[in-house]
ChimeraX commands (.cxc) that place a marker at each C-alpha (Angstrom):
marker #1 position 45.65,127.56,149.19 radius 0.5
marker #1 position 44.62,130.90,148.30 radius 0.5
marker #1 position 42.61,129.39,144.72 radius 0.5
marker #1 position 41.18,126.45,146.74 radius 0.5
marker #1 position 39.54,129.23,149.51 radius 0.5
marker #1 position 38.41,130.88,146.71 radius 0.5
marker #1 position 36.73,127.52,145.32 radius 0.5
marker #1 position 35.91,125.98,148.50 radius 0.5
marker #1 position 33.87,129.48,149.58 radius 0.5
marker #1 position 32.14,130.17,146.13 radius 0.5
marker #1 position 33.72,133.06,145.74 radius 0.5
marker #1 position 32.83,134.83,148.78 radius 0.5
marker #1 position 36.95,134.97,150.10 radius 0.5
marker #1 position 39.24,135.84,147.50 radius 0.5
marker #1 position 42.97,136.29,148.72 radius 0.5
marker #1 position 45.49,138.26,146.07 radius 0.5
marker #1 position 48.87,136.69,147.30 radius 0.5
marker #1 position 51.86,138.59,146.96 radius 0.5
marker #1 position 55.65,137.47,147.24 radius 0.5
marker #1 position 58.37,139.23,149.57 radius 0.5
marker #1 position 59.01,142.54,148.92 radius 0.5
marker #1 position 56.21,142.78,146.52 radius 0.5
marker #1 position 54.08,144.67,149.20 radius 0.5
marker #1 position 56.24,145.05,152.07 radius 0.5
marker #1 position 59.77,144.12,152.60 radius 0.5
marker #1 position 60.13,140.43,153.75 radius 0.5
marker #1 position 60.89,141.14,157.65 radius 0.5
marker #1 position 57.84,143.13,158.01 radius 0.5
marker #1 position 54.87,140.73,157.53 radius 0.5
marker #1 position 53.69,140.65,161.05 radius 0.5
marker #1 position 54.19,144.57,160.82 radius 0.5
marker #1 position 51.75,144.62,158.64 radius 0.5
marker #1 position 49.51,141.88,159.33 radius 0.5
marker #1 position 49.09,143.22,162.52 radius 0.5
marker #1 position 48.50,147.03,161.43 radius 0.5
marker #1 position 45.72,145.54,158.72 radius 0.5
marker #1 position 47.71,146.62,155.86 radius 0.5
marker #1 position 46.89,143.49,155.07 radius 0.5
marker #1 position 44.43,140.64,156.17 radius 0.5
marker #1 position 47.50,137.45,156.62 radius 0.5
marker #1 position 50.83,136.36,156.01 radius 0.5
marker #1 position 52.82,133.30,155.31 radius 0.5
marker #1 position 56.21,133.27,157.42 radius 0.5
marker #1 position 57.89,132.10,160.40 radius 0.5
marker #1 position 57.32,132.82,164.16 radius 0.5
marker #1 position 61.23,133.12,164.93 radius 0.5
marker #1 position 61.97,135.69,163.12 radius 0.5
marker #1 position 59.52,137.82,165.33 radius 0.5
marker #1 position 61.53,136.65,168.48 radius 0.5
marker #1 position 63.15,140.27,168.87 radius 0.5
marker #1 position 59.52,141.29,169.87 radius 0.5
marker #1 position 58.27,138.35,171.41 radius 0.5
marker #1 position 61.60,135.88,172.34 radius 0.5
marker #1 position 58.85,132.95,173.15 radius 0.5
marker #1 position 58.47,133.07,169.24 radius 0.5
marker #1 position 61.24,130.75,168.73 radius 0.5
marker #1 position 59.54,127.70,170.35 radius 0.5
marker #1 position 56.62,128.12,167.35 radius 0.5
marker #1 position 59.09,127.84,164.54 radius 0.5
marker #1 position 62.07,125.28,165.87 radius 0.5
marker #1 position 64.20,125.89,168.28 radius 0.5
marker #1 position 67.79,124.00,168.40 radius 0.5
marker #1 position 67.90,120.21,169.08 radius 0.5
marker #1 position 64.17,120.58,169.73 radius 0.5
marker #1 position 61.36,118.40,167.93 radius 0.5
marker #1 position 60.91,116.80,164.73 radius 0.5
marker #1 position 57.84,117.65,162.31 radius 0.5
marker #1 position 55.29,115.26,163.52 radius 0.5
marker #1 position 56.28,115.93,167.09 radius 0.5
marker #1 position 55.78,119.10,166.49 radius 0.5
marker #1 position 52.29,118.89,164.84 radius 0.5
marker #1 position 51.10,116.13,167.88 radius 0.5
marker #1 position 52.61,118.90,170.49 radius 0.5
marker #1 position 50.64,122.21,168.79 radius 0.5
marker #1 position 47.90,120.01,167.67 radius 0.5
marker #1 position 47.30,118.12,171.21 radius 0.5
marker #1 position 49.80,119.10,173.74 radius 0.5
marker #1 position 48.66,122.61,174.19 radius 0.5
marker #1 position 51.20,124.44,171.87 radius 0.5
marker #1 position 48.56,125.52,169.57 radius 0.5
marker #1 position 46.74,127.01,172.59 radius 0.5
marker #1 position 50.18,128.96,173.97 radius 0.5
marker #1 position 50.90,130.70,170.72 radius 0.5
marker #1 position 47.34,131.84,170.26 radius 0.5
marker #1 position 47.75,133.36,173.51 radius 0.5
marker #1 position 51.61,135.00,172.80 radius 0.5
marker #1 position 49.85,136.43,169.37 radius 0.5
marker #1 position 46.14,137.69,171.31 radius 0.5
marker #1 position 47.21,140.89,172.68 radius 0.5
marker #1 position 48.71,141.69,169.13 radius 0.5
marker #1 position 45.34,141.09,167.28 radius 0.5
marker #1 position 46.49,138.20,165.42 radius 0.5
marker #1 position 45.38,134.55,165.08 radius 0.5
marker #1 position 48.62,132.34,164.26 radius 0.5
marker #1 position 47.76,128.85,162.46 radius 0.5
marker #1 position 50.06,126.01,162.09 radius 0.5
marker #1 position 50.41,126.31,157.95 radius 0.5
marker #1 position 53.90,124.16,156.65 radius 0.5
marker #1 position 56.69,122.40,157.88 radius 0.5
marker #1 position 60.13,121.76,156.36 radius 0.5
marker #1 position 60.86,118.49,158.16 radius 0.5
marker #1 position 64.68,118.21,159.68 radius 0.5
marker #1 position 66.76,120.69,157.39 radius 0.5
marker #1 position 70.40,120.61,156.18 radius 0.5
marker #1 position 73.10,122.16,158.48 radius 0.5
marker #1 position 74.21,124.21,155.81 radius 0.5
marker #1 position 76.52,125.32,153.18 radius 0.5
marker #1 position 80.35,126.32,153.85 radius 0.5
marker #1 position 83.02,127.13,151.76 radius 0.5
marker #1 position 85.44,125.86,154.56 radius 0.5
marker #1 position 85.89,122.44,156.46 radius 0.5
marker #1 position 84.38,121.76,159.64 radius 0.5
marker #1 position 86.31,119.50,161.52 radius 0.5
marker #1 position 86.23,120.77,164.87 radius 0.5
marker #1 position 83.77,123.18,166.53 radius 0.5
marker #1 position 87.26,125.52,166.38 radius 0.5
marker #1 position 86.83,125.74,162.59 radius 0.5
marker #1 position 83.33,127.95,163.45 radius 0.5
marker #1 position 85.35,130.85,164.88 radius 0.5
marker #1 position 85.20,133.83,163.26 radius 0.5
marker #1 position 82.77,132.16,160.02 radius 0.5
marker #1 position 79.86,134.85,158.99 radius 0.5
marker #1 position 76.47,132.77,158.55 radius 0.5
marker #1 position 73.26,133.52,157.41 radius 0.5
marker #1 position 71.43,131.62,160.32 radius 0.5
marker #1 position 68.77,133.47,162.29 radius 0.5
marker #1 position 66.79,133.22,165.54 radius 0.5
marker #1 position 67.59,131.46,168.67 radius 0.5
marker #1 position 70.81,129.21,165.69 radius 0.5
marker #1 position 72.34,132.26,164.88 radius 0.5
marker #1 position 72.56,132.78,169.02 radius 0.5
marker #1 position 73.86,129.51,169.36 radius 0.5
marker #1 position 76.38,130.01,166.12 radius 0.5
marker #1 position 78.02,133.16,167.90 radius 0.5
marker #1 position 78.10,131.52,170.75 radius 0.5
marker #1 position 80.42,128.78,169.23 radius 0.5
marker #1 position 82.30,131.97,167.88 radius 0.5
marker #1 position 81.01,132.72,164.67 radius 0.5
marker #1 position 79.12,135.67,163.60 radius 0.5
marker #1 position 75.17,135.55,163.03 radius 0.5
marker #1 position 74.08,137.01,159.71 radius 0.5
marker #1 position 69.96,137.94,159.38 radius 0.5
marker #1 position 68.75,137.97,155.63 radius 0.5
marker #1 position 66.35,137.48,153.86 radius 0.5
marker #1 position 66.00,134.76,151.19 radius 0.5
marker #1 position 66.52,137.01,147.66 radius 0.5
marker #1 position 69.93,138.45,149.68 radius 0.5
marker #1 position 71.50,134.90,150.33 radius 0.5
marker #1 position 73.33,133.78,147.23 radius 0.5
marker #1 position 74.88,137.42,146.30 radius 0.5
marker #1 position 75.82,137.15,149.86 radius 0.5
marker #1 position 77.28,134.11,149.73 radius 0.5
marker #1 position 78.87,134.08,146.39 radius 0.5
marker #1 position 80.55,137.66,147.15 radius 0.5
marker #1 position 81.45,136.51,150.50 radius 0.5
marker #1 position 80.15,138.68,152.38 radius 0.5
marker #1 position 79.07,135.34,154.31 radius 0.5
marker #1 position 81.00,132.26,154.50 radius 0.5
marker #1 position 78.55,129.79,155.28 radius 0.5
marker #1 position 74.51,129.78,154.73 radius 0.5
marker #1 position 71.11,127.24,155.73 radius 0.5
marker #1 position 68.31,127.95,154.25 radius 0.5
marker #1 position 65.85,124.30,154.21 radius 0.5
marker #1 position 66.97,121.80,152.46 radius 0.5
marker #1 position 68.34,119.67,149.43 radius 0.5
marker #1 position 64.77,120.96,147.33 radius 0.5
marker #1 position 64.51,124.67,148.10 radius 0.5
marker #1 position 68.57,124.80,148.09 radius 0.5
marker #1 position 69.00,124.06,144.66 radius 0.5
marker #1 position 66.45,125.85,143.40 radius 0.5
marker #1 position 68.44,128.78,145.35 radius 0.5
marker #1 position 71.64,127.27,143.44 radius 0.5
marker #1 position 73.97,127.17,146.49 radius 0.5
marker #1 position 75.43,123.83,145.17 radius 0.5
marker #1 position 76.92,126.37,142.40 radius 0.5
marker #1 position 78.96,128.18,144.89 radius 0.5
marker #1 position 79.89,126.47,148.19 radius 0.5
marker #1 position 81.76,123.54,148.41 radius 0.5
marker #1 position 80.13,121.69,151.58 radius 0.5
marker #1 position 76.97,120.94,152.49 radius 0.5
marker #1 position 76.47,119.77,156.07 radius 0.5
marker #1 position 73.84,118.07,157.90 radius 0.5
marker #1 position 71.72,117.64,160.48 radius 0.5
marker #1 position 70.10,120.46,160.51 radius 0.5
marker #1 position 70.67,120.86,164.48 radius 0.5
marker #1 position 69.69,124.32,164.43 radius 0.5
marker #1 position 65.84,123.34,163.11 radius 0.5
marker #1 position 64.86,120.18,163.54 radius 0.5
marker #1 position 61.14,120.76,162.32 radius 0.5
marker #1 position 60.35,124.37,161.22 radius 0.5
marker #1 position 56.39,125.09,161.82 radius 0.5
marker #1 position 55.46,127.72,158.97 radius 0.5
marker #1 position 52.55,129.74,160.57 radius 0.5
marker #1 position 49.42,131.49,158.82 radius 0.5
marker #1 position 48.93,134.63,160.55 radius 0.5
marker #1 position 45.55,136.61,160.20 radius 0.5
marker #1 position 44.26,140.34,161.76 radius 0.5
marker #1 position 42.54,138.44,164.43 radius 0.5
marker #1 position 39.50,142.04,163.22 radius 0.5
marker #1 position 39.40,140.62,159.66 radius 0.5
marker #1 position 39.34,137.19,160.56 radius 0.5
marker #1 position 36.48,137.94,162.91 radius 0.5
marker #1 position 34.28,139.98,160.43 radius 0.5
marker #1 position 34.31,137.15,158.19 radius 0.5
marker #1 position 30.71,134.70,158.81 radius 0.5
marker #1 position 31.48,131.78,160.93 radius 0.5
marker #1 position 31.76,129.08,157.64 radius 0.5
marker #1 position 34.62,130.77,156.26 radius 0.5
marker #1 position 36.60,131.44,159.46 radius 0.5
marker #1 position 36.72,127.64,159.83 radius 0.5
marker #1 position 37.32,126.93,156.01 radius 0.5
marker #1 position 40.80,129.37,157.07 radius 0.5
marker #1 position 41.13,127.06,159.59 radius 0.5
marker #1 position 40.90,123.53,157.64 radius 0.5
marker #1 position 42.81,124.52,154.59 radius 0.5
marker #1 position 45.86,126.20,156.31 radius 0.5
marker #1 position 46.14,122.50,158.49 radius 0.5
marker #1 position 45.70,120.81,154.99 radius 0.5
marker #1 position 48.10,122.69,154.06 radius 0.5
marker #1 position 50.26,122.21,157.27 radius 0.5
marker #1 position 50.27,118.52,156.08 radius 0.5
marker #1 position 50.68,118.75,152.00 radius 0.5
marker #1 position 53.77,120.95,152.44 radius 0.5
marker #1 position 56.03,119.09,154.94 radius 0.5
marker #1 position 55.31,116.04,152.33 radius 0.5
marker #1 position 56.19,118.00,149.54 radius 0.5
marker #1 position 59.27,118.44,150.96 radius 0.5
marker #1 position 59.71,115.16,152.47 radius 0.5
marker #1 position 59.11,113.71,148.83 radius 0.5
marker #1 position 61.17,116.22,147.35 radius 0.5
marker #1 position 64.48,116.54,148.96 radius 0.5
marker #1 position 65.90,113.31,148.17 radius 0.5
marker #1 position 65.06,113.79,144.89 radius 0.5
marker #1 position 66.87,117.03,144.93 radius 0.5
marker #1 position 69.94,115.56,147.12 radius 0.5
marker #1 position 70.44,113.37,144.15 radius 0.5
marker #1 position 70.44,116.32,141.62 radius 0.5
marker #1 position 72.79,118.32,143.59 radius 0.5
marker #1 position 75.08,115.59,144.61 radius 0.5
marker #1 position 75.12,114.46,140.65 radius 0.5
marker #1 position 75.42,118.36,139.18 radius 0.5
marker #1 position 78.15,119.89,141.64 radius 0.5
marker #1 position 81.42,119.37,143.27 radius 0.5
marker #1 position 79.73,119.87,146.46 radius 0.5
marker #1 position 80.80,117.10,149.61 radius 0.5
marker #1 position 77.43,116.32,151.24 radius 0.5
marker #1 position 79.02,115.59,155.15 radius 0.5
marker #1 position 78.03,115.05,158.60 radius 0.5
marker #1 position 78.71,116.95,161.19 radius 0.5
marker #1 position 81.22,115.70,163.44 radius 0.5
marker #1 position 79.85,114.60,166.90 radius 0.5
marker #1 position 82.45,116.65,168.84 radius 0.5
marker #1 position 80.57,120.01,167.01 radius 0.5
marker #1 position 77.21,118.54,167.22 radius 0.5
marker #1 position 77.77,118.15,171.28 radius 0.5
marker #1 position 79.49,121.64,171.91 radius 0.5
marker #1 position 76.25,123.61,170.04 radius 0.5
marker #1 position 74.08,121.08,171.88 radius 0.5
marker #1 position 76.25,122.23,175.40 radius 0.5
marker #1 position 75.77,126.13,174.12 radius 0.5
marker #1 position 71.81,125.77,172.59 radius 0.5
marker #1 position 71.44,124.70,176.05 radius 0.5
marker #1 position 72.95,128.08,177.27 radius 0.5
marker #1 position 70.76,129.57,175.64 radius 0.5
marker #1 position 67.64,128.66,176.12 radius 0.5
marker #1 position 68.45,129.22,179.67 radius 0.5
marker #1 position 69.23,132.99,179.14 radius 0.5
marker #1 position 65.93,133.19,177.35 radius 0.5
marker #1 position 63.86,131.71,179.61 radius 0.5
marker #1 position 65.07,133.16,182.10 radius 0.5
marker #1 position 64.66,136.97,180.25 radius 0.5
marker #1 position 61.22,136.31,179.85 radius 0.5
marker #1 position 58.10,134.57,181.89 radius 0.5
marker #1 position 56.25,133.85,179.06 radius 0.5
marker #1 position 59.29,131.86,177.62 radius 0.5
marker #1 position 59.78,129.74,180.70 radius 0.5
marker #1 position 56.10,128.82,180.30 radius 0.5
marker #1 position 55.90,127.88,177.33 radius 0.5
marker #1 position 59.26,125.97,177.58 radius 0.5
marker #1 position 57.80,123.90,180.87 radius 0.5
marker #1 position 55.22,123.08,178.22 radius 0.5
marker #1 position 57.33,122.23,175.50 radius 0.5
marker #1 position 60.02,120.31,177.02 radius 0.5
marker #1 position 57.96,118.39,178.83 radius 0.5
marker #1 position 56.07,117.17,175.70 radius 0.5
marker #1 position 59.18,116.41,174.26 radius 0.5
marker #1 position 60.33,113.49,176.90 radius 0.5
marker #1 position 57.18,112.02,176.82 radius 0.5
marker #1 position 56.63,111.59,173.04 radius 0.5
marker #1 position 60.46,110.77,172.88 radius 0.5
marker #1 position 59.73,108.31,175.33 radius 0.5
marker #1 position 57.53,107.05,173.09 radius 0.5
marker #1 position 59.02,106.79,169.79 radius 0.5
marker #1 position 62.22,104.90,171.49 radius 0.5
marker #1 position 59.67,101.80,171.71 radius 0.5
marker #1 position 57.93,102.27,167.67 radius 0.5
marker #1 position 58.73,104.70,165.25 radius 0.5
marker #1 position 62.69,104.53,166.10 radius 0.5
marker #1 position 62.79,100.58,166.01 radius 0.5
marker #1 position 60.71,100.43,163.11 radius 0.5
marker #1 position 63.33,102.66,160.96 radius 0.5
marker #1 position 66.09,100.31,161.74 radius 0.5
marker #1 position 63.57,98.34,160.09 radius 0.5
marker link #1:1,2 radius 0.2
marker link #1:2,3 radius 0.2
marker link #1:3,4 radius 0.2
marker link #1:4,5 radius 0.2
marker link #1:5,6 radius 0.2
marker link #1:6,7 radius 0.2
marker link #1:7,8 radius 0.2
marker link #1:8,9 radius 0.2
marker link #1:9,10 radius 0.2
marker link #1:10,11 radius 0.2
marker link #1:11,12 radius 0.2
marker link #1:12,13 radius 0.2
marker link #1:13,14 radius 0.2
marker link #1:14,15 radius 0.2
marker link #1:15,16 radius 0.2
marker link #1:16,17 radius 0.2
marker link #1:17,18 radius 0.2
marker link #1:18,19 radius 0.2
marker link #1:19,20 radius 0.2
marker link #1:20,21 radius 0.2
marker link #1:21,22 radius 0.2
marker link #1:22,23 radius 0.2
marker link #1:23,24 radius 0.2
marker link #1:24,25 radius 0.2
marker link #1:25,26 radius 0.2
marker link #1:26,27 radius 0.2
marker link #1:27,28 radius 0.2
marker link #1:28,29 radius 0.2
marker link #1:29,30 radius 0.2
marker link #1:30,31 radius 0.2
marker link #1:31,32 radius 0.2
marker link #1:32,33 radius 0.2
marker link #1:33,34 radius 0.2
marker link #1:34,35 radius 0.2
marker link #1:35,36 radius 0.2
marker link #1:36,37 radius 0.2
marker link #1:37,38 radius 0.2
marker link #1:38,39 radius 0.2
marker link #1:39,40 radius 0.2
marker link #1:40,41 radius 0.2
marker link #1:41,42 radius 0.2
marker link #1:42,43 radius 0.2
marker link #1:43,44 radius 0.2
marker link #1:44,45 radius 0.2
marker link #1:45,46 radius 0.2
marker link #1:46,47 radius 0.2
marker link #1:47,48 radius 0.2
marker link #1:48,49 radius 0.2
marker link #1:49,50 radius 0.2
marker link #1:50,51 radius 0.2
marker link #1:51,52 radius 0.2
marker link #1:52,53 radius 0.2
marker link #1:53,54 radius 0.2
marker link #1:54,55 radius 0.2
marker link #1:55,56 radius 0.2
marker link #1:56,57 radius 0.2
marker link #1:57,58 radius 0.2
marker link #1:58,59 radius 0.2
marker link #1:59,60 radius 0.2
marker link #1:60,61 radius 0.2
marker link #1:61,62 radius 0.2
marker link #1:62,63 radius 0.2
marker link #1:63,64 radius 0.2
marker link #1:64,65 radius 0.2
marker link #1:65,66 radius 0.2
marker link #1:66,67 radius 0.2
marker link #1:67,68 radius 0.2
marker link #1:68,69 radius 0.2
marker link #1:69,70 radius 0.2
marker link #1:70,71 radius 0.2
marker link #1:71,72 radius 0.2
marker link #1:72,73 radius 0.2
marker link #1:73,74 radius 0.2
marker link #1:74,75 radius 0.2
marker link #1:75,76 radius 0.2
marker link #1:76,77 radius 0.2
marker link #1:77,78 radius 0.2
marker link #1:78,79 radius 0.2
marker link #1:79,80 radius 0.2
marker link #1:80,81 radius 0.2
marker link #1:81,82 radius 0.2
marker link #1:82,83 radius 0.2
marker link #1:83,84 radius 0.2
marker link #1:84,85 radius 0.2
marker link #1:85,86 radius 0.2
marker link #1:86,87 radius 0.2
marker link #1:87,88 radius 0.2
marker link #1:88,89 radius 0.2
marker link #1:89,90 radius 0.2
marker link #1:90,91 radius 0.2
marker link #1:91,92 radius 0.2
marker link #1:92,93 radius 0.2
marker link #1:93,94 radius 0.2
marker link #1:94,95 radius 0.2
marker link #1:95,96 radius 0.2
marker link #1:96,97 radius 0.2
marker link #1:97,98 radius 0.2
marker link #1:98,99 radius 0.2
marker link #1:99,100 radius 0.2
marker link #1:100,101 radius 0.2
marker link #1:101,102 radius 0.2
marker link #1:102,103 radius 0.2
marker link #1:103,104 radius 0.2
marker link #1:104,105 radius 0.2
marker link #1:105,106 radius 0.2
marker link #1:106,107 radius 0.2
marker link #1:107,108 radius 0.2
marker link #1:108,109 radius 0.2
marker link #1:109,110 radius 0.2
marker link #1:110,111 radius 0.2
marker link #1:111,112 radius 0.2
marker link #1:112,113 radius 0.2
marker link #1:113,114 radius 0.2
marker link #1:114,115 radius 0.2
marker link #1:115,116 radius 0.2
marker link #1:116,117 radius 0.2
marker link #1:117,118 radius 0.2
marker link #1:118,119 radius 0.2
marker link #1:119,120 radius 0.2
marker link #1:120,121 radius 0.2
marker link #1:121,122 radius 0.2
marker link #1:122,123 radius 0.2
marker link #1:123,124 radius 0.2
marker link #1:124,125 radius 0.2
marker link #1:125,126 radius 0.2
marker link #1:126,127 radius 0.2
marker link #1:127,128 radius 0.2
marker link #1:128,129 radius 0.2
marker link #1:129,130 radius 0.2
marker link #1:130,131 radius 0.2
marker link #1:131,132 radius 0.2
marker link #1:132,133 radius 0.2
marker link #1:133,134 radius 0.2
marker link #1:134,135 radius 0.2
marker link #1:135,136 radius 0.2
marker link #1:136,137 radius 0.2
marker link #1:137,138 radius 0.2
marker link #1:138,139 radius 0.2
marker link #1:139,140 radius 0.2
marker link #1:140,141 radius 0.2
marker link #1:141,142 radius 0.2
marker link #1:142,143 radius 0.2
marker link #1:143,144 radius 0.2
marker link #1:144,145 radius 0.2
marker link #1:145,146 radius 0.2
marker link #1:146,147 radius 0.2
marker link #1:147,148 radius 0.2
marker link #1:148,149 radius 0.2
marker link #1:149,150 radius 0.2
marker link #1:150,151 radius 0.2
marker link #1:151,152 radius 0.2
marker link #1:152,153 radius 0.2
marker link #1:153,154 radius 0.2
marker link #1:154,155 radius 0.2
marker link #1:155,156 radius 0.2
marker link #1:156,157 radius 0.2
marker link #1:157,158 radius 0.2
marker link #1:158,159 radius 0.2
marker link #1:159,160 radius 0.2
marker link #1:160,161 radius 0.2
marker link #1:161,162 radius 0.2
marker link #1:162,163 radius 0.2
marker link #1:163,164 radius 0.2
marker link #1:164,165 radius 0.2
marker link #1:165,166 radius 0.2
marker link #1:166,167 radius 0.2
marker link #1:167,168 radius 0.2
marker link #1:168,169 radius 0.2
marker link #1:169,170 radius 0.2
marker link #1:170,171 radius 0.2
marker link #1:171,172 radius 0.2
marker link #1:172,173 radius 0.2
marker link #1:173,174 radius 0.2
marker link #1:174,175 radius 0.2
marker link #1:175,176 radius 0.2
marker link #1:176,177 radius 0.2
marker link #1:177,178 radius 0.2
marker link #1:178,179 radius 0.2
marker link #1:179,180 radius 0.2
marker link #1:180,181 radius 0.2
marker link #1:181,182 radius 0.2
marker link #1:182,183 radius 0.2
marker link #1:183,184 radius 0.2
marker link #1:184,185 radius 0.2
marker link #1:185,186 radius 0.2
marker link #1:186,187 radius 0.2
marker link #1:187,188 radius 0.2
marker link #1:188,189 radius 0.2
marker link #1:189,190 radius 0.2
marker link #1:190,191 radius 0.2
marker link #1:191,192 radius 0.2
marker link #1:192,193 radius 0.2
marker link #1:193,194 radius 0.2
marker link #1:194,195 radius 0.2
marker link #1:195,196 radius 0.2
marker link #1:196,197 radius 0.2
marker link #1:197,198 radius 0.2
marker link #1:198,199 radius 0.2
marker link #1:199,200 radius 0.2
marker link #1:200,201 radius 0.2
marker link #1:201,202 radius 0.2
marker link #1:202,203 radius 0.2
marker link #1:203,204 radius 0.2
marker link #1:204,205 radius 0.2
marker link #1:205,206 radius 0.2
marker link #1:206,207 radius 0.2
marker link #1:207,208 radius 0.2
marker link #1:208,209 radius 0.2
marker link #1:209,210 radius 0.2
marker link #1:210,211 radius 0.2
marker link #1:211,212 radius 0.2
marker link #1:212,213 radius 0.2
marker link #1:213,214 radius 0.2
marker link #1:214,215 radius 0.2
marker link #1:215,216 radius 0.2
marker link #1:216,217 radius 0.2
marker link #1:217,218 radius 0.2
marker link #1:218,219 radius 0.2
marker link #1:219,220 radius 0.2
marker link #1:220,221 radius 0.2
marker link #1:221,222 radius 0.2
marker link #1:222,223 radius 0.2
marker link #1:223,224 radius 0.2
marker link #1:224,225 radius 0.2
marker link #1:225,226 radius 0.2
marker link #1:226,227 radius 0.2
marker link #1:227,228 radius 0.2
marker link #1:228,229 radius 0.2
marker link #1:229,230 radius 0.2
marker link #1:230,231 radius 0.2
marker link #1:231,232 radius 0.2
marker link #1:232,233 radius 0.2
marker link #1:233,234 radius 0.2
marker link #1:234,235 radius 0.2
marker link #1:235,236 radius 0.2
marker link #1:236,237 radius 0.2
marker link #1:237,238 radius 0.2
marker link #1:238,239 radius 0.2
marker link #1:239,240 radius 0.2
marker link #1:240,241 radius 0.2
marker link #1:241,242 radius 0.2
marker link #1:242,243 radius 0.2
marker link #1:243,244 radius 0.2
marker link #1:244,245 radius 0.2
marker link #1:245,246 radius 0.2
marker link #1:246,247 radius 0.2
marker link #1:247,248 radius 0.2
marker link #1:248,249 radius 0.2
marker link #1:249,250 radius 0.2
marker link #1:250,251 radius 0.2
marker link #1:251,252 radius 0.2
marker link #1:252,253 radius 0.2
marker link #1:253,254 radius 0.2
marker link #1:254,255 radius 0.2
marker link #1:255,256 radius 0.2
marker link #1:256,257 radius 0.2
marker link #1:257,258 radius 0.2
marker link #1:258,259 radius 0.2
marker link #1:259,260 radius 0.2
marker link #1:260,261 radius 0.2
marker link #1:261,262 radius 0.2
marker link #1:262,263 radius 0.2
marker link #1:263,264 radius 0.2
marker link #1:264,265 radius 0.2
marker link #1:265,266 radius 0.2
marker link #1:266,267 radius 0.2
marker link #1:267,268 radius 0.2
marker link #1:268,269 radius 0.2
marker link #1:269,270 radius 0.2
marker link #1:270,271 radius 0.2
marker link #1:271,272 radius 0.2
marker link #1:272,273 radius 0.2
marker link #1:273,274 radius 0.2
marker link #1:274,275 radius 0.2
marker link #1:275,276 radius 0.2
marker link #1:276,277 radius 0.2
marker link #1:277,278 radius 0.2
marker link #1:278,279 radius 0.2
marker link #1:279,280 radius 0.2
marker link #1:280,281 radius 0.2
marker link #1:281,282 radius 0.2
marker link #1:282,283 radius 0.2
marker link #1:283,284 radius 0.2
marker link #1:284,285 radius 0.2
marker link #1:285,286 radius 0.2
marker link #1:286,287 radius 0.2
marker link #1:287,288 radius 0.2
marker link #1:288,289 radius 0.2
marker link #1:289,290 radius 0.2
marker link #1:290,291 radius 0.2
marker link #1:291,292 radius 0.2
marker link #1:292,293 radius 0.2
marker link #1:293,294 radius 0.2
marker link #1:294,295 radius 0.2
marker link #1:295,296 radius 0.2
marker link #1:296,297 radius 0.2
marker link #1:297,298 radius 0.2
marker link #1:298,299 radius 0.2
marker link #1:299,300 radius 0.2
marker link #1:300,301 radius 0.2
marker link #1:301,302 radius 0.2
marker link #1:302,303 radius 0.2
view
């Protein structure tokens, strides 16, 4: 994306890219952009839920919307307007810039037959999904990506979610975990964000600002397409190259997790007026788009 913006702008817009930990720690991207130490960052909004509880809606919530539904909500259902409203007082401008699609449920070193099997497990799982997991009796652990493999290998955690087969294979989890569960109830359509320092963005000429917006939206589509294309390929590699068992969560486990998710959402919106505002919009849009998909996408997927 940085290279493309340089080409589009004829060299006027040059972006130097740093990975997590190179300039700031992985979990401090938001602060770095807000303070102007860097002008933009690529991350996920739910990591900032400690500062802004409603930020979880702009990544993904347990049993929430799928990727295409999230894009429809953000771009044509008022979601992006709410997102910008949330970030405006902090001097930030958000752009949707990628989506993982439906994630996997995670890697476990214990077979999950009932919800009671989650009790006492330490799992790397962030945001609202982590609170739901804790409600089921587990312990949610926050870890940056670079810390997960070693923590799982050494038994510091018993389970982890990351993304899906494509990235999970590259992380090597299939070498150290026995069970790979689906679906990703906690993140059914996770939006990635490009956040820009508002002052720095507005100092750019109007055409460069528009290039940033257009390119972010382009990569929003490209990143999701890459995940969809590669996940099936890498799921085959995981099955071929490891003894890990790929299993569905039992219906009983998912039913309990959905109940806990609804309870946690109620607590969230009761404690934060803006979260209530976002959730009302989110829930209404989800109900309406689900009704349409029942007679369109869902029917065609059976054929």
